[in-house]
N, CA, C and O atoms as a CHARMM CRD file, in Angstrom:
* protein
*
  336
    1    1 MET  N    -62.69400 -30.31200 -23.01900 PROA 1      0.00000
    2    1 MET  CA   -62.57000 -31.37800 -23.97900 PROA 1      0.00000
    3    1 MET  C    -63.29200 -31.03100 -25.28300 PROA 1      0.00000
    4    1 MET  O    -62.96100 -31.59100 -26.32700 PROA 1      0.00000
    5    2 THR  N    -64.27100 -30.12000 -25.24800 PROA 2      0.00000
    6    2 THR  CA   -65.04200 -29.79500 -26.44300 PROA 2      0.00000
    7    2 THR  C    -64.37100 -28.75900 -27.33200 PROA 2      0.00000
    8    2 THR  O    -64.82500 -28.52600 -28.45200 PROA 2      0.00000
    9    3 HSD  N    -63.31700 -28.14300 -26.86300 PROA 3      0.00000
   10    3 HSD  CA   -62.61000 -27.15800 -27.69700 PROA 3      0.00000
   11    3 HSD  C    -61.93100 -27.89000 -28.85200 PROA 3      0.00000
   12    3 HSD  O    -61.34000 -28.94900 -28.64000 PROA 3      0.00000
   13    4 PRO  N    -62.00400 -27.34900 -30.07400 PROA 4      0.00000
   14    4 PRO  CA   -61.43900 -28.04600 -31.22900 PROA 4      0.00000
   15    4 PRO  C    -59.92400 -28.25200 -31.18900 PROA 4      0.00000
   16    4 PRO  O    -59.41300 -29.10800 -31.91200 PROA 4      0.00000
   17    5 ALA  N    -59.19900 -27.50700 -30.38000 PROA 5      0.00000
   18    5 ALA  CA   -57.74600 -27.65200 -30.30900 PROA 5      0.00000
   19    5 ALA  C    -57.30400 -28.69400 -29.28700 PROA 5      0.00000
   20    5 ALA  O    -56.13100 -29.06700 -29.25800 PROA 5      0.00000
   21    6 VAL  N    -58.21800 -29.16600 -28.45300 PROA 6      0.00000
   22    6 VAL  CA   -57.86200 -30.05700 -27.34900 PROA 6      0.00000
   23    6 VAL  C    -57.99000 -31.52500 -27.75900 PROA 6      0.00000
   24    6 VAL  O    -59.04800 -31.96700 -28.20500 PROA 6      0.00000
   25    7 ALA  N    -56.89500 -32.26900 -27.59900 PROA 7      0.00000
   26    7 ALA  CA   -56.90400 -33.71000 -27.86200 PROA 7      0.00000
   27    7 ALA  C    -57.44500 -34.45400 -26.65000 PROA 7      0.00000
   28    7 ALA  O    -58.33400 -35.29700 -26.77500 PROA 7      0.00000
   29    8 THR  N    -56.90800 -34.14000 -25.48700 PROA 8      0.00000
   30    8 THR  CA   -57.38100 -34.73200 -24.23400 PROA 8      0.00000
   31    8 THR  C    -57.02300 -33.80900 -23.07500 PROA 8      0.00000
   32    8 THR  O    -56.16600 -32.93400 -23.20100 PROA 8      0.00000
   33    9 VAL  N    -57.68700 -34.01700 -21.95900 PROA 9      0.00000
   34    9 VAL  CA   -57.47300 -33.14900 -20.80200 PROA 9      0.00000
   35    9 VAL  C    -57.69900 -33.93400 -19.51900 PROA 9      0.00000
   36    9 VAL  O    -58.50500 -34.86200 -19.47100 PROA 9      0.00000
   37   10 GLY  N    -56.97700 -33.54600 -18.49200 PROA 10     0.00000
   38   10 GLY  CA   -57.17800 -34.08000 -17.14900 PROA 10     0.00000
   39   10 GLY  C    -57.36000 -32.90200 -16.20800 PROA 10     0.00000
   40   10 GLY  O    -56.55400 -31.97200 -16.21200 PROA 10     0.00000
   41   11 VAL  N    -58.40700 -32.93600 -15.40700 PROA 11     0.00000
   42   11 VAL  CA   -58.71100 -31.82100 -14.50500 PROA 11     0.00000
   43   11 VAL  C    -58.71500 -32.33500 -13.07100 PROA 11     0.00000
   44   11 VAL  O    -59.32000 -33.36000 -12.75900 PROA 11     0.00000
   45   12 VAL  N    -58.02400 -31.59500 -12.20900 PROA 12     0.00000
   46   12 VAL  CA   -57.92500 -31.97500 -10.79700 PROA 12     0.00000
   47   12 VAL  C    -58.02700 -30.73800  -9.91800 PROA 12     0.00000
   48   12 VAL  O    -57.94100 -29.60800 -10.39800 PROA 12     0.00000
   49   13 GLY  N    -58.20900 -30.96600  -8.64700 PROA 13     0.00000
   50   13 GLY  CA   -58.13900 -29.89000  -7.67300 PROA 13     0.00000
   51   13 GLY  C    -56.69800 -29.71600  -7.22200 PROA 13     0.00000
   52   13 GLY  O    -56.00700 -30.69200  -6.93100 PROA 13     0.00000
   53   14 LYS  N    -56.25300 -28.46900  -7.16600 PROA 14     0.00000
   54   14 LYS  CA   -54.89000 -28.16800  -6.71400 PROA 14     0.00000
   55   14 LYS  C    -54.98900 -27.38200  -5.40900 PROA 14     0.00000
   56   14 LYS  O    -55.75900 -26.42400  -5.33100 PROA 14     0.00000
   57   15 PRO  N    -54.23200 -27.76300  -4.39000 PROA 15     0.00000
   58   15 PRO  CA   -54.26300 -27.01100  -3.13200 PROA 15     0.00000
   59   15 PRO  C    -53.92900 -25.53300  -3.35600 PROA 15     0.00000
   60   15 PRO  O    -53.02500 -25.19400  -4.11900 PROA 15     0.00000
   61   16 ASP  N    -54.67500 -24.67300  -2.67900 PROA 16     0.00000
   62   16 ASP  CA   -54.47600 -23.22400  -2.80900 PROA 16     0.00000
   63   16 ASP  C    -54.65700 -22.58900  -1.43500 PROA 16     0.00000
   64   16 ASP  O    -55.66800 -22.82800  -0.77400 PROA 16     0.00000
   65   17 PRO  N    -53.69100 -21.78300  -0.99700 PROA 17     0.00000
   66   17 PRO  CA   -53.79200 -21.20200   0.34300 PROA 17     0.00000
   67   17 PRO  C    -54.97000 -20.23700   0.51200 PROA 17     0.00000
   68   17 PRO  O    -55.50200 -20.11000   1.61500 PROA 17     0.00000
   69   18 LEU  N    -55.38300 -19.55900  -0.55500 PROA 18     0.00000
   70   18 LEU  CA   -56.46900 -18.58300  -0.46700 PROA 18     0.00000
   71   18 LEU  C    -57.84300 -19.23500  -0.58300 PROA 18     0.00000
   72   18 LEU  O    -58.74400 -18.92800   0.19800 PROA 18     0.00000
   73   19 ARG  N    -58.00600 -20.12500  -1.54400 PROA 19     0.00000
   74   19 ARG  CA   -59.32000 -20.71100  -1.82000 PROA 19     0.00000
   75   19 ARG  C    -59.45600 -22.15900  -1.35200 PROA 19     0.00000
   76   19 ARG  O    -60.47800 -22.79100  -1.62400 PROA 19     0.00000
   77   20 THR  N    -58.48100 -22.68700  -0.67400 PROA 20     0.00000
   78   20 THR  CA   -58.40200 -24.09200  -0.24400 PROA 20     0.00000
   79   20 THR  C    -58.03200 -24.98400  -1.41500 PROA 20     0.00000
   80   20 THR  O    -57.11300 -25.79600  -1.30400 PROA 20     0.00000
   81   21 GLU  N    -58.74000 -24.84700  -2.55000 PROA 21     0.00000
   82   21 GLU  CA   -58.44800 -25.65600  -3.72500 PROA 21     0.00000
   83   21 GLU  C    -58.91500 -24.91200  -4.97500 PROA 21     0.00000
   84   21 GLU  O    -59.95500 -24.25400  -4.96400 PROA 21     0.00000
   85   22 ILE  N    -58.13200 -25.02300  -6.05800 PROA 22     0.00000
   86   22 ILE  CA   -58.51700 -24.41900  -7.33100 PROA 22     0.00000
   87   22 ILE  C    -58.59700 -25.51900  -8.39100 PROA 22     0.00000
   88   22 ILE  O    -58.07300 -26.61900  -8.21400 PROA 22     0.00000
   89   23 VAL  N    -59.26400 -25.19100  -9.49000 PROA 23     0.00000
   90   23 VAL  CA   -59.35900 -26.12400 -10.61100 PROA 23     0.00000
   91   23 VAL  C    -58.10700 -25.97100 -11.47100 PROA 23     0.00000
   92   23 VAL  O    -57.76400 -24.87100 -11.90300 PROA 23     0.00000
   93   24 LYS  N    -57.43000 -27.09800 -11.71200 PROA 24     0.00000
   94   24 LYS  CA   -56.20200 -27.11500 -12.51900 PROA 24     0.00000
   95   24 LYS  C    -56.42100 -28.09500 -13.66600 PROA 24     0.00000
   96   24 LYS  O    -56.87800 -29.21800 -13.45200 PROA 24     0.00000
   97   25 ALA  N    -56.09500 -27.66700 -14.88600 PROA 25     0.00000
   98   25 ALA  CA   -56.25500 -28.53300 -16.05700 PROA 25     0.00000
   99   25 ALA  C    -54.90100 -28.80100 -16.70000 PROA 25     0.00000
  100   25 ALA  O    -54.07800 -27.90000 -16.86300 PROA 25     0.00000
  101   26 TYR  N    -54.69500 -30.05300 -17.05500 PROA 26     0.00000
  102   26 TYR  CA   -53.53600 -30.46400 -17.84400 PROA 26     0.00000
  103   26 TYR  C    -54.06900 -30.80000 -19.23000 PROA 26     0.00000
  104   26 TYR  O    -54.90600 -31.68900 -19.38200 PROA 26     0.00000
  105   27 VAL  N    -53.58000 -30.08400 -20.24000 PROA 27     0.00000
  106   27 VAL  CA   -54.15200 -30.17100 -21.57700 PROA 27     0.00000
  107   27 VAL  C    -53.13200 -30.68200 -22.58600 PROA 27     0.00000
  108   27 VAL  O    -51.99100 -30.22100 -22.62600 PROA 27     0.00000
  109   28 VAL  N    -53.56100 -31.64000 -23.39800 PROA 28     0.00000
  110   28 VAL  CA   -52.78300 -32.09800 -24.54500 PROA 28     0.00000
  111   28 VAL  C    -53.45700 -31.49300 -25.77300 PROA 28     0.00000
  112   28 VAL  O    -54.63100 -31.75000 -26.03800 PROA 28     0.00000
  113   29 VAL  N    -52.70600 -30.69300 -26.51400 PROA 29     0.00000
  114   29 VAL  CA   -53.23900 -30.01800 -27.69300 PROA 29     0.00000
  115   29 VAL  C    -53.03000 -30.90400 -28.92200 PROA 29     0.00000
  116   29 VAL  O    -52.03600 -31.62200 -29.02900 PROA 29     0.00000
  117   30 LYS  N    -53.98900 -30.83500 -29.84200 PROA 30     0.00000
  118   30 LYS  CA   -53.87600 -31.60200 -31.08400 PROA 30     0.00000
  119   30 LYS  C    -52.65500 -31.14100 -31.87000 PROA 30     0.00000
  120   30 LYS  O    -52.26100 -29.97900 -31.77400 PROA 30     0.00000
  121   31 PRO  N    -52.05000 -32.04100 -32.64700 PROA 31     0.00000
  122   31 PRO  CA   -50.86700 -31.67300 -33.43200 PROA 31     0.00000
  123   31 PRO  C    -51.15400 -30.53000 -34.40500 PROA 31     0.00000
  124   31 PRO  O    -52.21800 -30.45800 -35.02000 PROA 31     0.00000
  125   32 GLU  N    -50.17600 -29.64800 -34.51900 PROA 32     0.00000
  126   32 GLU  CA   -50.22300 -28.52400 -35.45700 PROA 32     0.00000
  127   32 GLU  C    -51.37000 -27.55100 -35.19900 PROA 32     0.00000
  128   32 GLU  O    -51.82600 -26.86700 -36.11500 PROA 32     0.00000
  129   33 VAL  N    -51.83300 -27.48800 -33.95200 PROA 33     0.00000
  130   33 VAL  CA   -52.87600 -26.54400 -33.55000 PROA 33     0.00000
  131   33 VAL  C    -52.33500 -25.76400 -32.35900 PROA 33     0.00000
  132   33 VAL  O    -51.60600 -26.30700 -31.52800 PROA 33     0.00000
  133   34 SER  N    -52.69400 -24.49800 -32.28500 PROA 34     0.00000
  134   34 SER  CA   -52.26000 -23.71800 -31.12300 PROA 34     0.00000
  135   34 SER  C    -53.47600 -23.10000 -30.44500 PROA 34     0.00000
  136   34 SER  O    -54.47400 -22.77100 -31.08500 PROA 34     0.00000
  137   35 VAL  N    -53.35900 -22.95700 -29.14800 PROA 35     0.00000
  138   35 VAL  CA   -54.41500 -22.36200 -28.34200 PROA 35     0.00000
  139   35 VAL  C    -53.76000 -21.77400 -27.10400 PROA 35     0.00000
  140   35 VAL  O    -52.73500 -22.27200 -26.64000 PROA 35     0.00000
  141   36 THR  N    -54.35100 -20.71800 -26.57100 PROA 36     0.00000
  142   36 THR  CA   -53.79600 -20.08800 -25.37000 PROA 36     0.00000
  143   36 THR  C    -54.60800 -20.48100 -24.14000 PROA 36     0.00000
  144   36 THR  O    -55.73800 -20.96000 -24.23400 PROA 36     0.00000
  145   37 GLU  N    -53.99300 -20.26100 -22.99900 PROA 37     0.00000
  146   37 GLU  CA   -54.66700 -20.51700 -21.72900 PROA 37     0.00000
  147   37 GLU  C    -55.94400 -19.68600 -21.62900 PROA 37     0.00000
  148   37 GLU  O    -56.97700 -20.18700 -21.18700 PROA 37     0.00000
  149   38 GLN  N    -55.87900 -18.42100 -22.03700 PROA 38     0.00000
  150   38 GLN  CA   -57.03300 -17.53000 -21.96600 PROA 38     0.00000
  151   38 GLN  C    -58.17300 -18.00800 -22.87200 PROA 38     0.00000
  152   38 GLN  O    -59.34000 -17.91700 -22.49100 PROA 38     0.00000
  153   39 GLU  N    -57.84700 -18.51300 -24.06500 PROA 39     0.00000
  154   39 GLU  CA   -58.87900 -19.02900 -24.96500 PROA 39     0.00000
  155   39 GLU  C    -59.61900 -20.20200 -24.33500 PROA 39     0.00000
  156   39 GLU  O    -60.84700 -20.27700 -24.39600 PROA 39     0.00000
  157   40 LEU  N    -58.87200 -21.11100 -23.73500 PROA 40     0.00000
  158   40 LEU  CA   -59.49900 -22.26900 -23.09900 PROA 40     0.00000
  159   40 LEU  C    -60.33800 -21.85700 -21.89200 PROA 40     0.00000
  160   40 LEU  O    -61.42800 -22.39100 -21.68400 PROA 40     0.00000
  161   41 GLN  N    -59.84300 -20.92000 -21.10100 PROA 41     0.00000
  162   41 GLN  CA   -60.60200 -20.45500 -19.94400 PROA 41     0.00000
  163   41 GLN  C    -61.91600 -19.80900 -20.39200 PROA 41     0.00000
  164   41 GLN  O    -62.95900 -20.05400 -19.78600 PROA 41     0.00000
  165   42 SER  N    -61.87600 -18.99600 -21.43600 PROA 42     0.00000
  166   42 SER  CA   -63.09100 -18.36800 -21.96000 PROA 42     0.00000
  167   42 SER  C    -64.07200 -19.41000 -22.48000 PROA 42     0.00000
  168   42 SER  O    -65.27900 -19.30300 -22.26200 PROA 42     0.00000
  169   43 HSD  N    -63.54600 -20.41300 -23.16600 PROA 43     0.00000
  170   43 HSD  CA   -64.37600 -21.49600 -23.69500 PROA 43     0.00000
  171   43 HSD  C    -65.12500 -22.19700 -22.56100 PROA 43     0.00000
  172   43 HSD  O    -66.31800 -22.47600 -22.68300 PROA 43     0.00000
  173   44 VAL  N    -64.43600 -22.47800 -21.47500 PROA 44     0.00000
  174   44 VAL  CA   -65.06300 -23.15300 -20.33700 PROA 44     0.00000
  175   44 VAL  C    -66.05600 -22.23000 -19.64100 PROA 44     0.00000
  176   44 VAL  O    -67.14500 -22.66500 -19.26800 PROA 44     0.00000
  177   45 LYS  N    -65.69400 -20.96500 -19.46200 PROA 45     0.00000
  178   45 LYS  CA   -66.58800 -20.01300 -18.78900 PROA 45     0.00000
  179   45 LYS  C    -67.91200 -19.86800 -19.53000 PROA 45     0.00000
  180   45 LYS  O    -68.95000 -19.65700 -18.90300 PROA 45     0.00000
  181   46 ASP  N    -67.88700 -19.97900 -20.86000 PROA 46     0.00000
  182   46 ASP  CA   -69.11000 -19.86600 -21.65400 PROA 46     0.00000
  183   46 ASP  C    -70.02500 -21.07200 -21.48000 PROA 46     0.00000
  184   46 ASP  O    -71.21900 -20.98600 -21.76800 PROA 46     0.00000
  185   47 ARG  N    -69.48000 -22.19800 -21.01100 PROA 47     0.00000
  186   47 ARG  CA   -70.24500 -23.43900 -20.94400 PROA 47     0.00000
  187   47 ARG  C    -70.55100 -23.93800 -19.53300 PROA 47     0.00000
  188   47 ARG  O    -71.49200 -24.70800 -19.33900 PROA 47     0.00000
  189   48 LEU  N    -69.76600 -23.50700 -18.55600 PROA 48     0.00000
  190   48 LEU  CA   -69.95900 -23.96800 -17.18100 PROA 48     0.00000
  191   48 LEU  C    -70.16400 -22.78200 -16.24300 PROA 48     0.00000
  192   48 LEU  O    -70.09000 -21.62800 -16.66400 PROA 48     0.00000
  193   49 ALA  N    -70.41800 -23.06900 -14.99400 PROA 49     0.00000
  194   49 ALA  CA   -70.55800 -22.01700 -13.98800 PROA 49     0.00000
  195   49 ALA  C    -69.26100 -21.21600 -13.89100 PROA 49     0.00000
  196   49 ALA  O    -68.17400 -21.75200 -14.10200 PROA 49     0.00000
  197   50 GLN  N    -69.38500 -19.95000 -13.57600 PROA 50     0.00000
  198   50 GLN  CA   -68.25000 -19.03500 -13.53500 PROA 50     0.00000
  199   50 GLN  C    -67.10900 -19.54600 -12.65400 PROA 50     0.00000
  200   50 GLN  O    -65.94100 -19.37100 -13.00200 PROA 50     0.00000
  201   51 TYR  N    -67.42300 -20.16300 -11.53800 PROA 51     0.00000
  202   51 TYR  CA   -66.39600 -20.63200 -10.61500 PROA 51     0.00000
  203   51 TYR  C    -65.74600 -21.94600 -11.05900 PROA 51     0.00000
  204   51 TYR  O    -64.74300 -22.35700 -10.47600 PROA 51     0.00000
  205   52 SER  N    -66.29600 -22.60700 -12.07500 PROA 52     0.00000
  206   52 SER  CA   -65.81600 -23.93200 -12.48300 PROA 52     0.00000
  207   52 SER  C    -64.65900 -23.91700 -13.47600 PROA 52     0.00000
  208   52 SER  O    -64.09200 -24.96700 -13.77700 PROA 52     0.00000
  209   53 TYR  N    -64.30400 -22.75400 -13.98300 PROA 53     0.00000
  210   53 TYR  CA   -63.24300 -22.72700 -15.00000 PROA 53     0.00000
  211   53 TYR  C    -61.88500 -23.00900 -14.36600 PROA 53     0.00000
  212   53 TYR  O    -61.67300 -22.71800 -13.18900 PROA 53     0.00000
  213   54 PRO  N    -60.96300 -23.57600 -15.14900 PROA 54     0.00000
  214   54 PRO  CA   -59.63400 -23.86100 -14.59000 PROA 54     0.00000
  215   54 PRO  C    -58.84000 -22.57300 -14.38800 PROA 54     0.00000
  216   54 PRO  O    -58.59400 -21.83300 -15.34000 PROA 54     0.00000
  217   55 ARG  N    -58.44900 -22.31400 -13.17100 PROA 55     0.00000
  218   55 ARG  CA   -57.65700 -21.10900 -12.87700 PROA 55     0.00000
  219   55 ARG  C    -56.22200 -21.27200 -13.36400 PROA 55     0.00000
  220   55 ARG  O    -55.53000 -20.28700 -13.62300 PROA 55     0.00000
  221   56 GLU  N    -55.77900 -22.52700 -13.48600 PROA 56     0.00000
  222   56 GLU  CA   -54.44500 -22.80900 -14.02300 PROA 56     0.00000
  223   56 GLU  C    -54.56500 -23.87000 -15.10300 PROA 56     0.00000
  224   56 GLU  O    -55.30200 -24.84600 -14.95900 PROA 56     0.00000
  225   57 ILE  N    -53.82600 -23.66200 -16.18900 PROA 57     0.00000
  226   57 ILE  CA   -53.76600 -24.64000 -17.27600 PROA 57     0.00000
  227   57 ILE  C    -52.30000 -24.89400 -17.59400 PROA 57     0.00000
  228   57 ILE  O    -51.52500 -23.95500 -17.78000 PROA 57     0.00000
  229   58 THR  N    -51.92900 -26.15200 -17.65300 PROA 58     0.00000
  230   58 THR  CA   -50.57700 -26.53900 -18.04600 PROA 58     0.00000
  231   58 THR  C    -50.69400 -27.38800 -19.30500 PROA 58     0.00000
  232   58 THR  O    -51.44000 -28.36700 -19.34100 PROA 58     0.00000
  233   59 PHE  N    -49.94900 -27.00200 -20.33400 PROA 59     0.00000
  234   59 PHE  CA   -49.93700 -27.76900 -21.57200 PROA 59     0.00000
  235   59 PHE  C    -48.86900 -28.85000 -21.45500 PROA 59     0.00000
  236   59 PHE  O    -47.72000 -28.56400 -21.11800 PROA 59     0.00000
  237   60 VAL  N    -49.25400 -30.09500 -21.73700 PROA 60     0.00000
  238   60 VAL  CA   -48.34800 -31.23200 -21.62700 PROA 60     0.00000
  239   60 VAL  C    -48.36600 -32.02800 -22.92700 PROA 60     0.00000
  240   60 VAL  O    -49.29500 -31.92100 -23.72800 PROA 60     0.00000
  241   61 GLU  N    -47.31500 -32.83000 -23.11800 PROA 61     0.00000
  242   61 GLU  CA   -47.21800 -33.68800 -24.30700 PROA 61     0.00000
  243   61 GLU  C    -48.13700 -34.89600 -24.20300 PROA 61     0.00000
  244   61 GLU  O    -48.70700 -35.33400 -25.20200 PROA 61     0.00000
  245   62 ALA  N    -48.28300 -35.43900 -22.98700 PROA 62     0.00000
  246   62 ALA  CA   -49.11200 -36.62000 -22.76700 PROA 62     0.00000
  247   62 ALA  C    -49.58100 -36.64500 -21.31800 PROA 62     0.00000
  248   62 ALA  O    -48.96300 -36.04300 -20.43900 PROA 62     0.00000
  249   63 LEU  N    -50.66800 -37.34300 -21.08900 PROA 63     0.00000
  250   63 LEU  CA   -51.19700 -37.51200 -19.74800 PROA 63     0.00000
  251   63 LEU  C    -50.96700 -38.95100 -19.29500 PROA 63     0.00000
  252   63 LEU  O    -50.89900 -39.85800 -20.12400 PROA 63     0.00000
  253   64 PRO  N    -50.84900 -39.16600 -17.98700 PROA 64     0.00000
  254   64 PRO  CA   -50.73700 -40.54600 -17.50500 PROA 64     0.00000
  255   64 PRO  C    -52.07700 -41.25800 -17.72600 PROA 64     0.00000
  256   64 PRO  O    -53.12300 -40.78200 -17.28700 PROA 64     0.00000
  257   65 MET  N    -52.02900 -42.40300 -18.41300 PROA 65     0.00000
  258   65 MET  CA   -53.25700 -43.11200 -18.77200 PROA 65     0.00000
  259   65 MET  C    -53.21100 -44.55800 -18.28300 PROA 65     0.00000
  260   65 MET  O    -52.13900 -45.14800 -18.15200 PROA 65     0.00000
  261   66 THR  N    -54.38800 -45.11600 -18.01600 PROA 66     0.00000
  262   66 THR  CA   -54.49800 -46.53500 -17.68600 PROA 66     0.00000
  263   66 THR  C    -54.47500 -47.31800 -18.99900 PROA 66     0.00000
  264   66 THR  O    -54.52500 -46.73300 -20.08100 PROA 66     0.00000
  265   67 VAL  N    -54.39900 -48.63200 -18.89500 PROA 67     0.00000
  266   67 VAL  CA   -54.40400 -49.46700 -20.09600 PROA 67     0.00000
  267   67 VAL  C    -55.73500 -49.37900 -20.84100 PROA 67     0.00000
  268   67 VAL  O    -55.79500 -49.68500 -22.03200 PROA 67     0.00000
  269   68 THR  N    -56.79900 -48.96800 -20.15800 PROA 68     0.00000
  270   68 THR  CA   -58.10300 -48.82600 -20.80500 PROA 68     0.00000
  271   68 THR  C    -58.32600 -47.42300 -21.36500 PROA 68     0.00000
  272   68 THR  O    -59.39800 -47.12700 -21.89200 PROA 68     0.00000
  273   69 GLY  N    -57.30800 -46.55200 -21.25100 PROA 69     0.00000
  274   69 GLY  CA   -57.39100 -45.22400 -21.85600 PROA 69     0.00000
  275   69 GLY  C    -57.98100 -44.13200 -20.99200 PROA 69     0.00000
  276   69 GLY  O    -58.35800 -43.07900 -21.50700 PROA 69     0.00000
  277   70 LYS  N    -58.06900 -44.35300 -19.69900 PROA 70     0.00000
  278   70 LYS  CA   -58.57400 -43.32100 -18.79500 PROA 70     0.00000
  279   70 LYS  C    -57.40400 -42.56900 -18.16800 PROA 70     0.00000
  280   70 LYS  O    -56.35100 -43.14500 -17.89600 PROA 70     0.00000
  281   71 VAL  N    -57.60800 -41.27300 -17.94500 PROA 71     0.00000
  282   71 VAL  CA   -56.58400 -40.44600 -17.31000 PROA 71     0.00000
  283   71 VAL  C    -56.43100 -40.86000 -15.85500 PROA 71     0.00000
  284   71 VAL  O    -57.42200 -41.04300 -15.14800 PROA 71     0.00000
  285   72 ILE  N    -55.19300 -41.00700 -15.41100 PROA 72     0.00000
  286   72 ILE  CA   -54.91700 -41.34900 -14.00900 PROA 72     0.00000
  287   72 ILE  C    -54.86800 -40.04000 -13.21600 PROA 72     0.00000
  288   72 ILE  O    -53.81700 -39.41400 -13.07400 PROA 72     0.00000
  289   73 ARG  N    -56.02500 -39.65300 -12.71200 PROA 73     0.00000
  290   73 ARG  CA   -56.15300 -38.37200 -12.01600 PROA 73     0.00000
  291   73 ARG  C    -55.32700 -38.32000 -10.73700 PROA 73     0.00000
  292   73 ARG  O    -54.86700 -37.25000 -10.33700 PROA 73     0.00000
  293   74 LYS  N    -55.13800 -39.47000 -10.09300 PROA 74     0.00000
  294   74 LYS  CA   -54.34400 -39.53600  -8.86300 PROA 74     0.00000
  295   74 LYS  C    -52.93100 -39.01300  -9.12100 PROA 74     0.00000
  296   74 LYS  O    -52.38500 -38.27800  -8.29800 PROA 74     0.00000
  297   75 GLU  N    -52.33700 -39.38400 -10.25600 PROA 75     0.00000
  298   75 GLU  CA   -50.99100 -38.90500 -10.60000 PROA 75     0.00000
  299   75 GLU  C    -51.00200 -37.40400 -10.90300 PROA 75     0.00000
  300   75 GLU  O    -50.07300 -36.68900 -10.52800 PROA 75     0.00000
  301   76 LEU  N    -52.04600 -36.92800 -11.57800 PROA 76     0.00000
  302   76 LEU  CA   -52.13400 -35.49900 -11.87000 PROA 76     0.00000
  303   76 LEU  C    -52.31000 -34.69200 -10.58400 PROA 76     0.00000
  304   76 LEU  O    -51.72200 -33.62100 -10.43100 PROA 76     0.00000
  305   77 LYS  N    -53.12000 -35.21100  -9.66600 PROA 77     0.00000
  306   77 LYS  CA   -53.33200 -34.51200  -8.39900 PROA 77     0.00000
  307   77 LYS  C    -52.03700 -34.43000  -7.60700 PROA 77     0.00000
  308   77 LYS  O    -51.76100 -33.40700  -6.98000 PROA 77     0.00000
  309   78 ALA  N    -51.23900 -35.49200  -7.62600 PROA 78     0.00000
  310   78 ALA  CA   -49.94300 -35.47800  -6.94300 PROA 78     0.00000
  311   78 ALA  C    -49.00500 -34.47900  -7.60900 PROA 78     0.00000
  312   78 ALA  O    -48.25900 -33.78100  -6.92200 PROA 78     0.00000
  313   79 ARG  N    -49.03100 -34.40300  -8.92500 PROA 79     0.00000
  314   79 ARG  CA   -48.19800 -33.44400  -9.66000 PROA 79     0.00000
  315   79 ARG  C    -48.61800 -32.02000  -9.31700 PROA 79     0.00000
  316   79 ARG  O    -47.76700 -31.15800  -9.09500 PROA 79     0.00000
  317   80 ALA  N    -49.92900 -31.76600  -9.27200 PROA 80     0.00000
  318   80 ALA  CA   -50.43100 -30.42800  -8.94500 PROA 80     0.00000
  319   80 ALA  C    -50.03300 -30.03300  -7.52700 PROA 80     0.00000
  320   80 ALA  O    -49.63400 -28.89400  -7.28700 PROA 80     0.00000
  321   81 ALA  N    -50.13900 -30.97000  -6.58600 PROA 81     0.00000
  322   81 ALA  CA   -49.78400 -30.67900  -5.19300 PROA 81     0.00000
  323   81 ALA  C    -48.29900 -30.37100  -5.07400 PROA 81     0.00000
  324   81 ALA  O    -47.90700 -29.54900  -4.24600 PROA 81     0.00000
  325   82 GLY  N    -47.46800 -31.01500  -5.88400 PROA 82     0.00000
  326   82 GLY  CA   -46.02400 -30.79400  -5.85800 PROA 82     0.00000
  327   82 GLY  C    -45.58500 -29.49200  -6.48200 PROA 82     0.00000
  328   82 GLY  O    -44.45400 -29.05300  -6.27100 PROA 82     0.00000
  329   83 GLU  N    -46.47000 -28.86000  -7.25700 PROA 83     0.00000
  330   83 GLU  CA   -46.13200 -27.58900  -7.90400 PROA 83     0.00000
  331   83 GLU  C    -46.14500 -26.43000  -6.93000 PROA 83     0.00000
  332   83 GLU  O    -45.63100 -25.35500  -7.23900 PROA 83     0.00000
  333   84 GLY  N    -46.72000 -26.63100  -5.76800 PROA 84     0.00000
  334   84 GLY  CA   -46.69000 -25.59600  -4.75600 PROA 84     0.00000
  335   84 GLY  C    -47.74900 -24.65700  -4.85900 PROA 84     0.00000
  336   84 GLY  O    -47.83200 -23.72800  -4.05500 PROA 84     0.00000
């Protein structure tokens, strides 16, 4: 969320056969800004523990939100589980 190109983000655990679960991020990028998956992963690695970075990042237009403006992580987790 602290990267200058990121408007909002939702992070969930995604089932993984090797590691049981991996960190998956769904990112909404600010208009007219570009950023790569590798840039975001490096940004997170510099600020959090090495194992905490998102192994997968999906760029989306919008995230499912509640009326109070919170990300509905339950929907993101279901989407991640459905990706296989």
